[in-house]
C-alpha positions in Angstrom: -72.9 154.9 136.9 -71.1 158.2 137.3 -68.1 159.1 135.1 -66.0 159.9 138.1 -66.2 160.2 141.9 -64.9 163.1 143.9 -64.2 162.8 147.6 -64.0 165.7 149.9 -62.1 165.5 153.2 -63.3 168.2 155.6 -61.6 169.3 158.8 -63.3 170.9 161.8 -61.5 174.2 161.0 -63.1 174.4 157.6 -60.2 173.1 155.5 -61.4 171.1 152.5 -59.2 168.7 150.5 -60.7 167.2 147.3 -59.5 163.9 146.0 -60.3 163.0 142.4 -58.9 160.7 139.6 -58.1 157.8 141.9 -56.3 155.0 140.1 -55.4 151.7 141.8 -52.7 149.7 140.1 -51.8 146.1 141.0 -50.3 143.1 139.3 -52.6 140.1 139.0 -51.4 136.7 138.0 -53.1 133.4 137.1 -52.2 130.6 139.5 -53.0 127.0 138.5 -55.4 125.2 140.9 -53.6 122.0 142.0 -56.9 120.4 143.0 -58.6 121.1 139.7 -56.4 120.5 136.6 -57.1 123.1 133.9 -58.5 125.7 136.4 -56.7 128.8 137.5 -57.4 131.4 140.1 -56.2 135.0 140.1 -53.9 136.4 142.8 -52.6 139.9 143.4 -48.8 139.9 143.7 -46.5 142.7 144.8 -47.4 146.1 146.1 -50.8 147.9 145.4 -50.2 151.4 144.2 -52.8 154.2 144.6 -52.5 157.5 142.9 -54.9 160.5 143.0 -55.2 164.1 142.2 -55.4 166.1 145.5 -56.3 169.7 145.7 -56.9 171.7 148.9 -58.4 175.0 149.9 -57.3 177.1 152.9 -59.7 177.5 155.8 -61.4 180.9 156.0 -60.6 181.9 159.6 -61.8 185.3 160.9 -58.9 187.6 161.6 -58.4 188.8 165.2 -58.3 192.6 165.5 
């Protein structure tokens, strides 16, 4: 299993945006199962937040002379 995953988004004009260090944050709560006493299931509540480190490079476009 890799230590980290890096995504690259590439545009047709040659622009590259790299996305690394993706973190997904959410709140998970235990909810009692009414049909099975003593059992619980987990449910995500509230918003899911995603953060990432984004870096971009300018496209190399030939100059018009």
